[in-house]
Structures are given as C-alpha cells and as structure tokens.
C-alpha positions in Angstrom: -11.7 34.4 -11.9 -10.8 31.3 -10.8 -9.3 30.4 -7.1 -9.2 28.0 -5.1 -11.4 29.5 -2.1 -13.9 29.7 -4.9 -13.5 26.3 -5.6 -13.4 25.0 -2.3 -17.1 27.4 -1.1 -18.6 25.0 -3.6 -16.9 22.1 -2.6 -18.5 22.9 1.0 -21.6 22.6 -0.3 -20.8 19.2 -2.9 -18.4 17.9 -0.3 -18.3 14.4 -2.6 -15.6 14.2 -5.5 -15.9 12.4 -8.9 -13.0 12.1 -11.6 -15.3 8.7 -13.4 -18.7 9.3 -15.1 -19.2 5.7 -14.6 -19.6 6.4 -10.8 -21.3 10.4 -10.8 -22.9 10.6 -7.4 -25.7 12.9 -7.7 -24.8 16.0 -6.3 -21.6 15.8 -6.5 -18.0 18.0 -8.3 -16.3 16.4 -11.9 -13.0 16.8 -11.8 -11.9 16.0 -15.6 -8.6 15.0 -15.4 -6.5 13.8 -18.2 -4.4 10.5 -19.1 -2.8 9.4 -21.4 -5.2 7.3 -23.4 -8.6 10.1 -22.3 -9.5 13.2 -22.1 -12.1 13.6 -19.3 -12.9 17.2 -20.8 -15.2 15.2 -23.8 -17.5 13.3 -20.6 -18.0 17.5 -18.7 -21.9 17.5 -20.3 -21.9 13.3 -19.9 -21.2 14.0 -16.3 -23.0 17.2 -15.7 -26.3 15.3 -17.2 -26.0 12.5 -15.1 -26.2 14.5 -12.1 -23.0 16.0 -11.0 -24.0 19.6 -9.4 -20.2 20.7 -11.4 -17.6 20.0 -14.0 -14.1 22.2 -13.0 -12.7 21.7 -16.9 -9.2 23.0 -18.7 -10.4 23.7 -22.2 -12.8 25.4 -22.5 -14.5 23.8 -25.9 -16.4 21.9 -23.5 -18.2 24.9 -21.7 -21.6 24.4 -22.0 -23.4 26.5 -19.0 -22.3 28.3 -15.4 -21.7 24.7 -13.9 -18.6 24.4 -16.2 -15.9 25.6 -14.2 -12.6 27.1 -15.9 -9.4 26.0 -14.4 -5.8 26.4 -16.0 -5.5 23.3 -15.4 -8.1 20.3 -13.7 -5.1 17.7 -11.6 -3.0 20.6 -10.2 -7.3 21.9 -8.8 -7.4 18.7 -7.2 -4.6 18.9 -5.8 -4.8 22.6 -4.6 -8.3 22.1 -3.6 -7.0 19.3 -1.2 -3.6 21.1 0.1 -6.4 24.0 1.2 -8.7 21.5 2.9 -6.1 20.1 4.8 -5.2 22.8 6.4 -8.7 23.7 7.6 -8.5 20.5 9.4 -6.6 20.3 13.1 -6.6 16.9 13.5 -3.4 14.2 13.2 -1.9 12.7 10.0 -0.8 9.5 10.1 1.4 9.9 6.4 2.4 5.7 5.3 5.1 4.6 3.0 7.3 2.2 2.0 8.5 -0.6 -0.3 6.9 -2.8 0.9 3.9 -3.8 3.7 2.0 -0.4 2.9 -1.4 -1.6 2.8 -1.5 -4.1 5.0 0.5 -2.0 7.9 -2.8 0.6 6.8 -5.4 -1.2 7.4 -3.8 -2.9 11.0 -3.1 1.0 11.7 -7.1 1.8 10.9 -8.1 -1.4 12.4 -6.8 0.0 15.5 -7.1 3.2 16.5 -11.3 2.5 14.6 -10.7 0.6 18.2 -11.1 4.5 19.5 -11.2 7.0 17.7 -13.7 7.8 13.7 -11.3 7.6 11.6 -10.4 7.9 7.8 -8.3 5.7 5.8 -7.0 5.9 2.8 -8.9 3.1 0.5 -7.2 0.4 -1.6 -3.8 1.4 -2.5 -5.2 5.4 -4.0 -1.8 6.7 -2.8 -0.5 8.8 -5.8 -0.6 11.9 -7.2 -4.9 11.3 -7.7 -5.1 9.2 -4.4 -3.7 10.9 -2.0 -6.1 13.7 -3.3 -9.0 12.5 -2.9 -8.4 10.8 -0.3 -7.8 14.2 1.7 -11.2 14.8 0.6 -13.0 12.6 1.2 -12.4 13.8 5.6 -14.7 15.2 7.2 -15.4 17.6 10.4 -16.3 13.9 11.9 -12.9 12.9 11.2 -10.6 12.5 14.2 -7.4 11.2 13.3 -6.7 9.8 9.7 -4.0 7.8 8.1 -2.7 8.8 4.2 -0.8 6.3 2.9 2.1 7.8 0.3 3.1 5.7 -3.0 6.4 7.1 -5.3 8.4 5.7 -8.3 10.7 8.7 -7.9 12.6 11.4 -6.0 10.5 14.1 -4.8 6.9 12.3 -5.1 6.5 11.9 -1.1 7.8 15.4 -0.4 5.3 16.6 -3.3 3.0 14.2 -1.1 3.1 15.3 1.7 2.6 18.9 0.9 -1.0 18.0 0.5 -1.3 15.2 3.6 0.8 17.5 6.2 1.3 14.9 8.3 1.7 15.1 12.1 3.1 11.3 12.5 4.8 9.6 10.1 5.8 5.9 9.3 8.5 4.3 6.9 7.6 0.2 7.0 10.6 -0.8 5.0 13.4 -0.3 2.5 13.6 -2.7 -0.5 14.2 -3.0 -3.9 10.8 -1.2 -5.3 10.4 0.8 -8.2 14.2 0.9 -8.5 13.8 1.8 -12.1 12.0 5.2 -11.4 13.9 5.4 -8.0 17.6 4.5 -10.3 18.4 2.2 -7.7 18.7 0.9 -3.9 20.1 4.9 -3.0 17.4 6.0 -4.7 15.1 4.3 -2.8 16.1 5.7 0.5 16.8 8.7 -0.8 12.6 8.5 -2.0 11.3 7.1 0.8 13.2 9.6 3.7 11.6 12.5 2.1 8.5 11.7 4.7 11.5 11.9 7.4 12.7 14.9 6.5 8.6 16.5 6.2 8.0 15.5 9.7 11.8 17.1 10.8 10.8 20.7 8.8 6.7 20.3 11.0 8.3 19.6 14.5 6.2 16.0 13.6 6.5 12.7 15.2 8.2 9.3 12.8 7.3 6.0 14.6 10.6 3.7 14.3 11.5 0.3 13.7 14.9 0.2 15.7 15.0 -3.5 14.4 15.4 -2.1 11.0 19.5 -0.8 10.0 18.1 1.6 7.0 15.3 3.2 9.0 17.6 3.9 11.6 20.5 5.7 9.3 18.0 7.4 8.0 17.3 9.3 11.0 20.5 9.8 11.5 20.8 12.1 7.9 18.2 13.7 8.6 18.3 14.6 12.2 15.5 13.6 12.8 14.7 14.1 17.0 11.6 13.2 17.8 11.0 9.4 17.5 8.7 7.0 18.9 10.7 3.6 18.8 9.1 -0.2 18.9 10.8 -3.2 18.0 12.3 -6.1 19.9 14.3 -4.7 22.7 12.6 -3.8 25.7 14.0 -0.2 25.9 11.5 0.0 22.6 8.0 2.4 24.0 6.7 -1.2 22.1 8.8 -4.4 22.0 7.2 -8.1 20.3 7.8 -11.2 20.3 7.2 -13.3 17.4 5.9 -16.9 18.8 4.0 -18.2 15.4 3.3 -17.6 12.1 1.4 -20.8 10.7 -0.3 -20.6 9.1 -1.7 -17.4 11.3 0.5 -14.8 13.1 0.7 -14.9 17.4 3.1 -12.2 18.9 3.3 -11.4 22.7 3.7 -7.4 22.7 5.0 -5.2 26.4 4.7 -2.0 26.3 4.5 0.4 29.8 1.2 -1.0 30.5 1.8 -4.9 30.5 2.2 -7.2 28.6 -0.2 -8.7 26.5 -0.2 -11.4 23.7 -2.5 -11.3 20.8 -3.6 -13.5 17.2 -4.0 -12.1 14.1 -5.4 -13.9 10.4 -2.3 -12.7 8.4 -0.3 -15.3 7.9 4.4 -14.5 6.7 6.5 -13.6 10.0 7.5 -10.6 7.6 3.7 -8.7 8.8 5.2 -9.3 12.4 7.2 -5.9 12.3 3.7 -4.5 10.5 1.5 -5.7 13.6 4.3 -4.2 15.7 4.1 -1.1 14.2 0.0 -0.7 14.7 0.1 -1.7 17.9 2.7 1.0 19.2 0.8 3.9 16.8 -2.1 2.4 19.0 -0.3 3.0 21.9 0.8 6.7 21.3 -2.3 7.3 21.0 -3.4 5.8 23.8 -6.1 3.3 23.0 -6.4 0.0 25.5 -4.1 -3.0 25.3 -7.5 -4.8 25.0 -8.8 -2.5 22.2 -5.2 -2.9 20.3 -5.7 -5.9 20.6 -8.9 -6.5 19.4 -8.4 -4.4 16.5 -5.7 -7.1 14.9 -7.2 -9.6 16.3 -10.4 -8.5 14.0 -9.0 -8.1 11.3 -10.1 -9.9 8.3 -7.5 -9.3 4.6 -9.1 -9.1 1.5 -7.1 -7.0 -0.1 -5.4 -10.5 -1.6 -2.0 -9.6 0.5 -0.4 -12.5 3.0 -3.7 -13.6 2.0 -5.2 -17.5 3.5 -7.9 -18.6 1.8 -9.7 -22.3 1.2 -10.2 -23.5 -2.1 -12.1 -27.6 -3.3 -8.5 -28.5 -3.3 -6.0 -26.3 -1.8 -4.4 -23.5 0.8 -3.8 -21.0 -0.9 -1.8 -18.1 0.6 -3.2 -15.1 -1.5 -0.4 -11.9 -2.7 -0.3 -11.2 -6.1 -1.8 -7.3 -5.4 2.0 -7.0 -6.2 5.8 -8.0 -6.1 9.1 -6.5 -6.1 12.9 -8.8 -5.1 12.1 -7.8 -0.8 8.4 -8.9 -0.6 9.2 -11.7 -3.5 12.1 -13.4 -1.3 10.4 -12.4 2.3 7.0 -14.6 0.6 9.5 -17.5 0.0 11.1 -17.7 3.2 7.8 -18.0 4.9 6.1 -20.8 2.6 9.9 -22.9 3.9 8.6 -22.2 6.9 5.5 -23.4 6.8 3.3 -27.0 7.7 2.8 -29.2 4.1 2.9 -32.2 3.2 3.1 -30.2 -0.6 3.9 -27.2 -1.5 3.6 -25.2 -4.5 5.2 -22.1 -5.8 3.6 -20.1 -8.5 5.4 -16.6 -9.0 5.0 -14.2 -12.2 6.9 -11.1 -12.9 8.5 -8.4 -11.3 8.2 -4.8 -13.0 10.0 -1.5 -12.5 13.8 -3.5 -11.9 15.2 -0.9 -14.8 19.1 -2.1 -15.2 18.2 -4.9 -12.2 15.6 -6.7 -13.6 17.7 -10.4 -15.3 19.5 -10.3 -12.0 16.4 -10.1 -10.1 14.5 -12.4 -11.4 17.4 -14.7 -12.4 18.8 -14.3 -8.1 15.0 -15.5 -6.6 15.5 -18.8 -9.3 18.1 -19.0 -6.9 16.8 -18.2 -3.6 13.4 -21.2 -4.6 16.1 -23.3 -5.6 16.9 -23.8 -1.7 14.1 -24.1 -1.0 12.5 -27.2 -0.3 9.2 -26.6 -2.7 7.5 -29.9 -4.5 6.4 -27.2 -7.9 8.0 -24.6 -9.4 5.8 -22.1 -11.9 7.7 -19.3 -13.1 5.5 -17.4 -15.5 6.3 -14.5 -17.9 9.0 -13.0 -20.1 11.5 -11.6 -17.5 11.6 -15.1 -15.3 11.9 -16.6 -18.8 14.7 -15.2 -20.3 16.5 -16.6 -17.2 15.0 -20.4 -16.6 19.0 -21.4 -18.8 19.0 -25.2 -17.2 16.8 -24.4 -13.9 14.0 -26.9 -12.2 10.5 -26.0 -12.7 8.4 -25.3 -15.4 9.0 -21.3 -17.0 5.9 -20.0 -19.1 6.2 -16.7 -21.2 2.7 -15.7 -20.0 0.1 -16.1 -17.3 -2.8 -17.2 -20.5 0.4 -20.8 -20.8 0.7 -20.8 -17.1 -3.9 -21.5 -17.3 -3.5 -23.5 -20.3 -1.0 -25.3 -18.0 -3.0 -25.7 -14.9 -5.7 -26.7 -16.1 -4.0 -29.9 -18.0 -1.5 -30.1 -14.7 -3.8 -29.3 -12.3 -2.6 -28.7 -8.4 -4.1 -30.8 -6.5 -4.1 -31.3 -1.8 -1.3 -28.4 -2.0 -0.3 -25.3 0.1 0.4 -23.4 -3.0 2.2 -19.5 -2.8 1.0 -17.2 -5.7 2.4 -13.9 -6.1 3.4 -11.6 -9.4 3.7 -8.1 -9.9 0.1 -6.2 -10.0 0.9 -6.5 -14.0 0.5 -10.4 -14.0 -3.3 -10.6 -13.2 -2.2 -13.9 -11.7 -6.0 -14.1 -9.9 -7.6 -15.4 -13.1 -5.0 -18.6 -12.4 -7.2 -18.2 -8.0 -10.3 -20.5 -10.1 -8.4 -23.4 -10.9 -6.3 -23.9 -7.8 
C-alpha cells in the first residue's frame, strides 16, 4: 500500500528527482507527471531502462515491475513528498514572492547569505506548483539556509506553496500589474501576494518589508503581521540606504547598527535599488558581516536576462527580456531615460496575462515611451499592434517581422532596451543587435 512515508524511504536512498527522460540521472526517482500535451506514464519504462531506480506512476497500465510505484496522483505525491521532507529539516527558509524582481532578489539574497552559510536557492524560476516541490526536495542535511522563490498567477497559489515550503521568513518584493487576468485585477494581486504574510502571521514567522512601499505596509496592517524587519530609506529602518548612481551600474550607500557602508553592483536599473536593500537587510538579520555582504553583492554577475547589460560588436544592450508586465516595463523605460547615451533604442514586446486590461496597459506603455527622449521605438506583438493608431515608432505584429526589419535596418552605436514577456522570445533579436 502506498504512503508518503514509504515513498520517503525510497527518496532517502535515491534523493535525486527527475521528471524528464531527457535528463535521467542514474539511481534517480522518476516522477511521471502529466502535461497538457503528454503523459509521462508512457515514459516510465524508458526512464527505468536509462537508469532510474524507481518510476512513480498513476496509471497501472504502465506498471512493468516492482520498480514502478503506483500512486493515486503523481503530482500530489511529489508535493506531499516535498512537504514531508521539509518538515524533517529544522532550518530557516526564506519564502520570496512579488510581482517584479523575484528572481533577481532571490539571487542577490543567495549571493549575500552564501558568504556565511551553505545555502540553497531556487534554480532559475522553478517557482510554481512543480518547481517549489522540486526545490524543497533538493535540500540536503548539509543545507543551512534556503531561499525559495514562489510565483503565482491566481489567488490561493501562494498559500498552497507556503504549505509545501513552510517558510520561517518571508519577503514580498513589490506589488505590480502582473497576471491581472488570473488574479482578477490589481486588488486581487495584493490579496494573492498577502497570503505569504498571512502564513508567516499564523506560523510565528518574520517578514522583511520595504517601509517605502505603501502597498506592502497596507498588507502588513491588514494581516496584523507583527514580526517585521524593515528596510528602506529612513534612518529608523533596520537597514537604510541611498541610491548614489545607476548609470550604468548601481552604486549605493547603506547603514545598519553595524555602521555605514558603500557598494557597487553589476546591475542596471534604479528599480533594483530596493531589491539590493532587501538582500542587505536579510544578510544583516542572519548576521552576515558588512564586508561579506558587500563581497556577495559586488561579486554578483547577472546572467539571467534580467537587468543584464551586454556589450555587442555595435551596441550596448540592456537584456531584460525574461518577462514583462506594465509595472516592470514602466520601470525599465524610466531607467533608460536616465542613462547617458548619444543614441537610444527601445525594442519592446507584448505583455501577457493582462486580461481585460490588456489594451489599456499596452496603450499606456506606448504613451510612456512618447514622453521619453528615445531615438528609435520598436513595438512587437499583436497587443501593441492593435493599439498603434497614429503613434510614432515601428510596429510589428510578430517577432519574425521585426527580425526582418532589423536585418535590413540594423541598429548601431546605440543603447538598446530589449524587453518583453517570455512568450515573445525576444532573445532571437539579440544576434541582430
């Protein structure tokens, strides 16, 4: 008879989890997850033949021998296994969510904490109902502290992920116009993200909050969260800071009870100032020395196409095309306006999951660009194309059309912002820049 405990005993002997037969590790546990277009039960025998110790399946038709563990539902089994594993680990877990800056902040926090601790941080953006369990199951007895990113596109999702990750500490980076369709509007976004604060409140956890963010302060008050560590620009904050420059990289001064310090980080965008402060605050809370905090920050090298500056043969490109929503897009546009360059180009793609707000938000972004001192404006995607009207700039319904245009009309000697939702795949334009 299947039980989570019996599966856990297999996991202790075979702690590597695989969900893709293209990357089977010898001796792993293969979880046969279902997708929209596939049923991994059909690959169970292949996974075993390629070295998996066991295959966890939920379709008895594919049970070939005792190495196939039949469960009622593979995804639920994976989630329950992760939850059980987390309950065996008595370590701090920092749960991190927000509309913008989650992954960058997670990487910064990890860069700081890893100066002192054996840390684990979510790989890439494995932050959903599958990614969070996989992240938790990557924690070992050697892990001293974990930073778990949690994403959501509808209410109750953060609450569910908290039940798996069981954070002892938490951070909401900000609240913005993201996933409006699934959350049911901006108020729904606030309600959904506040589920992290509610979890911390109910489990005696501690939240790190940017005192300068009125939405976060309002959410703290509504959840009656009282175990709070503040960061921001006020001297009364546990960690306070001042942005000194952001052209092209960020330099800031910061203060805590340990004293006053200054550091430079290889990130562009003034909007990253608060993400850096959050990392400093969490580092100071966990008693990472100021020198180690600065070492972690100065050694951080973004390589995830978020606020990443890339020098090409002919241009300087701000690679920020991993994702986009109206809040992050407006911040990126404000940033390029502040940067010094004799020629500036903005190439931006559609923003997804905005529901009924889509047309208005794309129109808003176009209007924002028209207020800036930008030499070349290029808009890509059907949402921008549908609201182009008589606006200035070049509009293309597809990335392929933009690719053809840039091939014939190359951008040279320019500072370029390349940003759009992940589904736009704007990285295909980078070789032309």
